[in-house]
Backbone as JSON Lines, residues from 0, in Angstrom:
{"i":0,"aa":"X","n":[51.36,-137.4,149.33],"ca":[51.84,-137.79,148.02],"c":[50.64,-138.05,147.12]}
{"i":1,"aa":"X","n":[50.7,-137.53,145.9],"ca":[49.64,-137.71,144.92],"c":[50.15,-138.57,143.78]}
{"i":2,"aa":"X","n":[49.28,-139.38,143.22],"ca":[49.71,-140.25,142.14],"c":[48.64,-140.46,141.09]}
{"i":3,"aa":"X","n":[49.09,-140.81,139.9],"ca":[48.23,-141.21,138.79],"c":[48.73,-142.54,138.25]}
{"i":4,"aa":"X","n":[47.84,-143.24,137.6],"ca":[48.19,-144.52,137.0],"c":[47.43,-144.67,135.7]}
{"i":5,"aa":"X","n":[48.1,-145.2,134.69],"ca":[47.43,-145.58,133.45],"c":[48.14,-146.82,132.91]}
{"i":6,"aa":"X","n":[47.51,-147.46,131.96],"ca":[48.12,-148.66,131.39],"c":[47.77,-148.8,129.93]}
{"i":7,"aa":"X","n":[48.6,-149.6,129.26],"ca":[48.4,-149.9,127.86],"c":[49.04,-151.26,127.58]}
{"i":8,"aa":"X","n":[48.6,-151.91,126.52],"ca":[49.12,-153.23,126.16],"c":[49.68,-153.21,124.75]}
{"i":9,"aa":"X","n":[50.56,-154.15,124.49],"ca":[51.04,-154.36,123.13],"c":[51.41,-155.84,122.98]}
{"i":10,"aa":"X","n":[51.38,-156.3,121.75],"ca":[51.74,-157.68,121.42],"c":[53.06,-157.66,120.67]}
{"i":11,"aa":"X","n":[53.98,-158.52,121.08],"ca":[55.24,-158.61,120.36],"c":[55.89,-159.97,120.59]}
{"i":12,"aa":"X","n":[56.85,-160.25,119.73],"ca":[57.63,-161.48,119.85],"c":[59.03,-161.12,120.32]}
{"i":13,"aa":"X","n":[59.67,-162.08,120.97],"ca":[61.06,-161.91,121.39],"c":[61.62,-163.27,121.74]}
{"i":14,"aa":"X","n":[62.88,-163.29,122.09],"ca":[63.52,-164.47,122.64],"c":[64.64,-163.96,123.54]}
{"i":15,"aa":"X","n":[65.11,-164.8,124.42],"ca":[66.2,-164.42,125.32],"c":[67.48,-165.1,124.86]}
{"i":16,"aa":"X","n":[68.43,-164.29,124.46],"ca":[69.72,-164.82,124.03],"c":[70.5,-165.33,125.24]}
{"i":17,"aa":"X","n":[71.34,-166.31,125.01],"ca":[72.18,-166.88,126.07],"c":[71.37,-167.31,127.28]}
{"i":18,"aa":"X","n":[70.24,-167.94,127.02],"ca":[69.34,-168.4,128.08],"c":[69.11,-169.88,127.86]}
{"i":19,"aa":"X","n":[69.05,-170.63,128.93],"ca":[68.81,-172.07,128.82],"c":[67.42,-172.37,129.36]}
{"i":20,"aa":"X","n":[66.45,-172.44,128.49],"ca":[65.07,-172.7,128.88],"c":[64.13,-172.37,127.74]}
{"i":21,"aa":"X","n":[62.84,-172.46,128.0],"ca":[61.84,-172.23,126.96],"c":[61.98,-170.88,126.27]}
{"i":22,"aa":"X","n":[62.33,-169.87,127.04],"ca":[62.35,-168.5,126.51],"c":[63.52,-168.21,125.57]}
{"i":23,"aa":"X","n":[64.41,-169.22,125.36],"ca":[65.47,-169.04,124.38],"c":[64.91,-169.14,122.96]}
{"i":24,"aa":"X","n":[63.7,-169.69,122.85],"ca":[63.03,-169.8,121.55],"c":[62.12,-168.62,121.31]}
{"i":25,"aa":"X","n":[61.95,-168.3,120.05],"ca":[61.06,-167.21,119.66],"c":[59.66,-167.48,120.18]}
{"i":26,"aa":"X","n":[59.08,-166.49,120.86],"ca":[57.72,-166.61,121.38],"c":[57.14,-165.21,121.54]}
{"i":27,"aa":"X","n":[55.87,-165.14,121.84],"ca":[55.22,-163.84,121.95],"c":[54.5,-163.64,123.26]}
{"i":28,"aa":"X","n":[54.2,-162.38,123.53],"ca":[53.46,-162.0,124.74],"c":[52.45,-160.92,124.39]}
{"i":29,"aa":"X","n":[51.42,-160.84,125.19],"ca":[50.61,-159.64,125.26],"c":[51.14,-158.92,126.48]}
{"i":30,"aa":"X","n":[52.04,-157.98,126.27],"ca":[52.66,-157.22,127.35],"c":[51.67,-156.18,127.86]}
{"i":31,"aa":"X","n":[51.62,-156.02,129.16],"ca":[50.78,-154.99,129.79],"c":[51.7,-154.06,130.55]}
{"i":32,"aa":"X","n":[51.65,-152.78,130.22],"ca":[52.5,-151.78,130.84],"c":[51.64,-150.89,131.72]}
{"i":33,"aa":"X","n":[51.98,-150.82,133.0],"ca":[51.27,-149.97,133.95],"c":[52.26,-148.91,134.41]}
{"i":34,"aa":"X","n":[51.9,-147.65,134.18],"ca":[52.77,-146.52,134.51],"c":[52.17,-145.72,135.66]}
{"i":35,"aa":"X","n":[53.02,-145.35,136.61],"ca":[52.61,-144.58,137.78],"c":[53.38,-143.27,137.82]}
{"i":36,"aa":"X","n":[52.66,-142.19,138.09],"ca":[53.28,-140.89,138.32],"c":[53.06,-140.52,139.77]}
{"i":37,"aa":"X","n":[53.97,-139.73,140.33],"ca":[53.86,-139.36,141.73],"c":[54.48,-137.99,141.96]}
{"i":38,"aa":"X","n":[53.79,-137.18,142.77],"ca":[54.3,-135.86,143.16],"c":[53.88,-135.56,144.59]}
{"i":39,"aa":"X","n":[54.73,-134.83,145.26],"ca":[54.42,-134.44,146.65],"c":[53.25,-133.47,146.71]}
{"i":40,"aa":"X","n":[53.21,-132.55,145.76],"ca":[52.19,-131.5,145.76],"c":[51.49,-131.44,144.4]}
{"i":41,"aa":"X","n":[50.27,-130.97,144.43],"ca":[49.55,-130.72,143.18],"c":[50.02,-129.4,142.59]}
{"i":42,"aa":"X","n":[49.85,-129.25,141.32],"ca":[50.21,-127.99,140.66],"c":[49.3,-126.88,141.18]}
{"i":43,"aa":"X","n":[49.82,-125.68,141.21],"ca":[49.07,-124.57,141.81],"c":[48.61,-123.53,140.8]}
{"i":44,"aa":"X","n":[49.01,-123.68,139.52],"ca":[48.65,-122.67,138.52],"c":[48.34,-123.32,137.18]}
{"i":45,"aa":"X","n":[47.75,-122.52,136.31],"ca":[47.56,-122.92,134.93],"c":[46.47,-123.96,134.71]}
{"i":46,"aa":"X","n":[46.47,-124.53,133.51],"ca":[45.47,-125.51,133.12],"c":[45.48,-126.75,134.01]}
{"i":47,"aa":"X","n":[46.64,-127.06,134.56],"ca":[46.74,-128.27,135.37],"c":[46.7,-127.97,136.88]}
{"i":48,"aa":"X","n":[46.13,-126.84,137.23],"ca":[45.98,-126.52,138.65],"c":[45.23,-127.65,139.36]}
{"i":49,"aa":"X","n":[45.71,-128.03,140.53],"ca":[45.13,-129.1,141.35],"c":[45.23,-130.48,140.7]}
{"i":50,"aa":"X","n":[46.23,-130.67,139.86],"ca":[46.48,-131.96,139.22],"c":[47.95,-132.34,139.39]}
{"i":51,"aa":"X","n":[48.23,-133.64,139.24],"ca":[49.61,-134.09,139.08],"c":[50.03,-133.71,137.65]}
{"i":52,"aa":"X","n":[49.32,-134.22,136.68],"ca":[49.38,-133.81,135.27],"c":[48.01,-134.11,134.69]}
{"i":53,"aa":"X","n":[47.77,-133.63,133.51],"ca":[46.53,-133.94,132.8],"c":[46.6,-135.4,132.35]}
{"i":54,"aa":"X","n":[45.53,-136.15,132.57],"ca":[45.51,-137.55,132.16],"c":[45.69,-137.71,130.65]}
{"i":55,"aa":"X","n":[45.17,-136.77,129.87],"ca":[45.22,-136.89,128.41],"c":[46.63,-137.09,127.88]}
{"i":56,"aa":"X","n":[47.55,-136.17,128.14],"ca":[48.91,-136.35,127.65],"c":[49.62,-137.56,128.26]}
{"i":57,"aa":"X","n":[49.34,-137.87,129.52],"ca":[49.94,-139.03,130.17],"c":[49.51,-140.32,129.47]}
{"i":58,"aa":"X","n":[48.2,-140.49,129.27],"ca":[47.69,-141.68,128.58],"c":[48.25,-141.76,127.15]}
{"i":59,"aa":"X","n":[48.25,-140.62,126.47],"ca":[48.73,-140.6,125.09],"c":[50.21,-140.99,125.01]}
{"i":60,"aa":"X","n":[51.02,-140.54,125.96],"ca":[52.44,-140.87,125.95],"c":[52.67,-142.36,126.16]}
{"i":61,"aa":"X","n":[51.97,-142.95,127.11],"ca":[52.13,-144.38,127.37],"c":[51.66,-145.18,126.16]}
{"i":62,"aa":"X","n":[50.53,-144.8,125.59],"ca":[50.02,-145.53,124.43],"c":[50.93,-145.38,123.21]}
{"i":63,"aa":"X","n":[51.51,-144.21,123.04],"ca":[52.44,-144.01,121.91],"c":[53.66,-144.92,122.05]}
{"i":64,"aa":"X","n":[54.17,-145.05,123.26],"ca":[55.33,-145.92,123.48],"c":[55.0,-147.38,123.23]}
{"i":65,"aa":"X","n":[53.83,-147.83,123.7],"ca":[53.47,-149.23,123.46],"c":[53.15,-149.47,121.99]}
{"i":66,"aa":"X","n":[52.58,-148.46,121.33],"ca":[52.27,-148.61,119.9],"c":[53.53,-148.79,119.07]}
{"i":67,"aa":"X","n":[54.63,-148.16,119.47],"ca":[55.9,-148.32,118.76],"c":[56.34,-149.79,118.73]}
{"i":68,"aa":"X","n":[56.03,-150.53,119.8],"ca":[56.48,-151.92,119.92],"c":[55.42,-152.94,119.51]}
{"i":69,"aa":"X","n":[54.22,-152.47,119.2],"ca":[53.11,-153.38,118.93],"c":[53.33,-154.15,117.64]}
{"i":70,"aa":"X","n":[53.05,-155.44,117.71],"ca":[53.16,-156.36,116.57],"c":[54.54,-156.27,115.91]}
{"i":71,"aa":"X","n":[55.56,-156.29,116.77],"ca":[56.94,-156.24,116.31],"c":[57.71,-157.41,116.9]}
{"i":72,"aa":"X","n":[58.88,-157.62,116.35],"ca":[59.82,-158.6,116.87],"c":[60.89,-157.78,117.59]}
{"i":73,"aa":"X","n":[60.94,-157.9,118.92],"ca":[61.9,-157.17,119.73],"c":[63.2,-157.97,119.76]}
{"i":74,"aa":"X","n":[64.27,-157.37,119.27],"ca":[65.54,-158.08,119.1],"c":[66.65,-157.35,119.86]}
{"i":75,"aa":"X","n":[67.32,-158.09,120.71],"ca":[68.5,-157.55,121.38],"c":[69.61,-157.39,120.35]}
{"i":76,"aa":"X","n":[70.21,-156.19,120.31],"ca":[71.3,-155.95,119.38],"c":[72.39,-157.0,119.56]}
{"i":77,"aa":"X","n":[72.86,-157.55,118.46],"ca":[73.94,-158.52,118.5],"c":[73.51,-159.95,118.78]}
{"i":78,"aa":"X","n":[72.21,-160.18,118.96],"ca":[71.75,-161.54,119.31],"c":[71.45,-162.41,118.1]}
{"i":79,"aa":"X","n":[71.31,-161.83,116.94],"ca":[71.06,-162.59,115.71],"c":[72.14,-162.28,114.69]}
{"i":80,"aa":"X","n":[72.42,-163.25,113.84],"ca":[73.41,-163.06,112.78],"c":[72.89,-162.0,111.8]}
{"i":81,"aa":"X","n":[73.79,-161.2,111.25],"ca":[73.36,-160.19,110.26],"c":[72.56,-160.8,109.11]}
{"i":82,"aa":"X","n":[72.93,-162.01,108.69],"ca":[72.2,-162.67,107.59],"c":[70.75,-162.95,107.98]}
{"i":83,"aa":"X","n":[70.54,-163.33,109.24],"ca":[69.17,-163.59,109.73],"c":[68.37,-162.3,109.71]}
{"i":84,"aa":"X","n":[68.97,-161.24,110.21],"ca":[68.28,-159.93,110.21],"c":[67.96,-159.48,108.79]}
{"i":85,"aa":"X","n":[68.9,-159.67,107.87],"ca":[68.66,-159.3,106.47],"c":[67.47,-160.06,105.9]}
{"i":86,"aa":"X","n":[67.38,-161.36,106.17],"ca":[66.24,-162.16,105.69],"c":[64.93,-161.65,106.28]}
{"i":87,"aa":"X","n":[64.92,-161.38,107.57],"ca":[63.69,-160.89,108.21],"c":[63.28,-159.54,107.63]}
{"i":88,"aa":"X","n":[64.24,-158.69,107.38],"ca":[63.93,-157.38,106.79],"c":[63.4,-157.52,105.37]}
{"i":89,"aa":"X","n":[63.99,-158.44,104.59],"ca":[63.49,-158.66,103.23],"c":[62.06,-159.17,103.23]}
{"i":90,"aa":"X","n":[61.67,-159.86,104.28],"ca":[60.29,-160.35,104.42],"c":[59.36,-159.3,105.03]}
{"i":91,"aa":"X","n":[59.91,-158.09,105.27],"ca":[59.15,-156.95,105.82],"c":[58.65,-157.17,107.25]}
{"i":92,"aa":"X","n":[59.41,-157.93,108.04],"ca":[59.07,-158.04,109.46],"c":[59.38,-156.72,110.15]}
{"i":93,"aa":"X","n":[58.55,-156.35,111.1],"ca":[58.79,-155.15,111.9],"c":[59.76,-155.54,113.01]}
{"i":94,"aa":"X","n":[61.01,-155.12,112.86],"ca":[62.05,-155.42,113.84],"c":[62.34,-154.17,114.65]}
{"i":95,"aa":"X","n":[62.37,-154.33,115.95],"ca":[62.78,-153.25,116.85],"c":[64.07,-153.71,117.52]}
{"i":96,"aa":"X","n":[65.16,-153.06,117.16],"ca":[66.46,-153.4,117.72],"c":[66.63,-152.63,119.03]}
{"i":97,"aa":"X","n":[66.94,-153.36,120.09],"ca":[67.09,-152.76,121.41],"c":[68.47,-153.06,121.97]}
{"i":98,"aa":"X","n":[69.06,-152.11,122.71],"ca":[70.42,-152.29,123.21],"c":[70.49,-153.07,124.52]}
{"i":99,"aa":"X","n":[69.5,-153.91,124.76],"ca":[69.44,-154.69,125.99],"c":[68.73,-156.0,125.73]}
{"i":100,"aa":"X","n":[68.94,-156.96,126.63],"ca":[68.22,-158.23,126.59],"c":[66.75,-157.94,126.83]}
{"i":101,"aa":"X","n":[65.88,-158.52,126.05],"ca":[64.46,-158.13,126.06],"c":[63.67,-158.82,127.17]}
{"i":102,"aa":"X","n":[64.11,-158.61,128.4],"ca":[63.39,-159.12,129.57],"c":[62.34,-158.1,130.01]}
{"i":103,"aa":"X","n":[61.38,-158.55,130.77],"ca":[60.36,-157.65,131.33],"c":[61.03,-156.58,132.2]}
{"i":104,"aa":"X","n":[62.07,-156.98,132.93],"ca":[62.78,-156.03,133.79],"c":[63.39,-154.89,132.97]}
{"i":105,"aa":"X","n":[64.06,-155.24,131.89],"ca":[64.67,-154.22,131.05],"c":[63.64,-153.38,130.31]}
{"i":106,"aa":"X","n":[62.54,-153.98,129.92],"ca":[61.47,-153.2,129.29],"c":[60.87,-152.2,130.28]}
{"i":107,"aa":"X","n":[60.79,-152.57,131.56],"ca":[60.28,-151.64,132.57],"c":[61.18,-150.41,132.66]}
{"i":108,"aa":"X","n":[62.49,-150.61,132.66],"ca":[63.43,-149.47,132.69],"c":[63.29,-148.64,131.41]}
{"i":109,"aa":"X","n":[63.14,-149.32,130.27],"ca":[62.98,-148.65,128.98],"c":[61.77,-147.7,129.01]}
{"i":110,"aa":"X","n":[60.62,-148.19,129.47],"ca":[59.43,-147.34,129.53],"c":[59.6,-146.22,130.56]}
{"i":111,"aa":"X","n":[60.2,-146.53,131.7],"ca":[60.45,-145.53,132.73],"c":[61.28,-144.37,132.16]}
{"i":112,"aa":"X","n":[62.4,-144.71,131.55],"ca":[63.3,-143.68,131.04],"c":[62.66,-142.87,129.93]}
{"i":113,"aa":"X","n":[61.92,-143.51,129.05],"ca":[61.27,-142.78,127.94],"c":[60.22,-141.8,128.45]}
{"i":114,"aa":"X","n":[59.43,-142.19,129.47],"ca":[58.44,-141.27,130.04],"c":[59.1,-140.15,130.83]}
{"i":115,"aa":"X","n":[60.12,-140.49,131.59],"ca":[60.84,-139.47,132.37],"c":[61.47,-138.44,131.43]}
{"i":116,"aa":"X","n":[61.98,-138.88,130.29],"ca":[62.6,-137.97,129.33],"c":[61.58,-136.98,128.75]}
{"i":117,"aa":"X","n":[60.3,-137.35,128.8],"ca":[59.24,-136.46,128.34],"c":[58.75,-135.52,129.45]}
{"i":118,"aa":"X","n":[59.38,-135.61,130.61],"ca":[59.04,-134.71,131.7],"c":[57.99,-135.21,132.67]}
{"i":119,"aa":"X","n":[57.57,-136.45,132.53],"ca":[56.57,-136.99,133.46],"c":[57.26,-137.39,134.77]}
{"i":120,"aa":"X","n":[56.6,-137.13,135.92],"ca":[57.17,-137.51,137.22],"c":[56.95,-139.0,137.51]}
{"i":121,"aa":"X","n":[57.61,-139.85,136.74],"ca":[57.4,-141.3,136.82],"c":[57.94,-141.82,138.15]}
{"i":122,"aa":"X","n":[57.14,-142.64,138.81],"ca":[57.59,-143.25,140.07],"c":[57.78,-144.76,139.92]}
{"i":123,"aa":"X","n":[57.02,-145.37,139.01],"ca":[57.09,-146.83,138.88],"c":[56.51,-147.26,137.54]}
{"i":124,"aa":"X","n":[57.1,-148.33,137.0],"ca":[56.56,-149.0,135.81],"c":[56.47,-150.48,136.12]}
{"i":125,"aa":"X","n":[55.32,-151.07,135.83],"ca":[55.12,-152.52,135.9],"c":[54.98,-153.03,134.48]}
{"i":126,"aa":"X","n":[55.7,-154.08,134.14],"ca":[55.56,-154.72,132.83],"c":[55.17,-156.17,133.06]}
{"i":127,"aa":"X","n":[53.94,-156.5,132.66],"ca":[53.42,-157.86,132.77],"c":[53.71,-158.6,131.48]}
{"i":128,"aa":"X","n":[54.33,-159.78,131.57],"ca":[54.49,-160.6,130.38],"c":[53.43,-161.68,130.33]}
{"i":129,"aa":"X","n":[52.77,-161.94,131.43],"ca":[51.58,-162.79,131.49],"c":[50.63,-162.11,132.48]}
{"i":130,"aa":"X","n":[49.38,-162.54,132.55],"ca":[48.47,-161.89,133.51],"c":[48.92,-162.0,134.96]}
{"i":131,"aa":"X","n":[49.74,-162.99,135.28],"ca":[50.14,-163.2,136.68],"c":[51.59,-162.85,137.0]}
{"i":132,"aa":"X","n":[52.37,-162.47,136.0],"ca":[53.8,-162.25,136.23],"c":[54.23,-160.9,135.69]}
{"i":133,"aa":"X","n":[54.8,-160.1,136.59],"ca":[55.26,-158.79,136.14],"c":[56.59,-158.43,136.77]}
{"i":134,"aa":"X","n":[57.3,-157.54,136.08],"ca":[58.54,-156.95,136.59],"c":[58.23,-155.49,136.91]}
{"i":135,"aa":"X","n":[58.88,-154.98,137.95],"ca":[58.66,-153.6,138.4],"c":[59.97,-152.84,138.43]}
{"i":136,"aa":"X","n":[59.93,-151.6,137.98],"ca":[61.05,-150.69,138.14],"c":[60.52,-149.44,138.82]}
{"i":137,"aa":"X","n":[61.15,-149.05,139.93],"ca":[60.74,-147.88,140.7],"c":[61.83,-146.83,140.72]}
{"i":138,"aa":"X","n":[61.39,-145.6,140.88],"ca":[62.34,-144.48,141.01],"c":[63.13,-144.65,142.3]}
{"i":139,"aa":"X","n":[64.39,-144.28,142.23],"ca":[65.23,-144.29,143.41],"c":[65.04,-142.94,144.11]}
{"i":140,"aa":"X","n":[64.29,-142.95,145.19],"ca":[63.99,-141.68,145.9],"c":[64.72,-141.63,147.19]}
């Protein structure tokens, strides 16, 4: 089995709706996303002969995804009143509306699915919300 790994970071704010604890309040993280690709065999032809994939497009894809969320407020759809969202938009806050609770676990699936949709052989995504705490999502093989 052959594998590649790259990582990228982004800063964003979020809160956990329907949660009883510190994280129910608005707070921020320096999220660290570590992406792993895996293939049984190396490519046998073309520009990527003897590679899993070229590191260039892999790194660029991960960085583009993290850049989309950088310095934004990640908001679970339906978790804030429309009036609150309208006020934040009038103040020109960068809001990213997501169809899931903004946990590290769900963000790991989000990055996994987005990279897989681009054709990368994703095997695992780690999302660190602190230097010592991360959530992992792995391919079901």
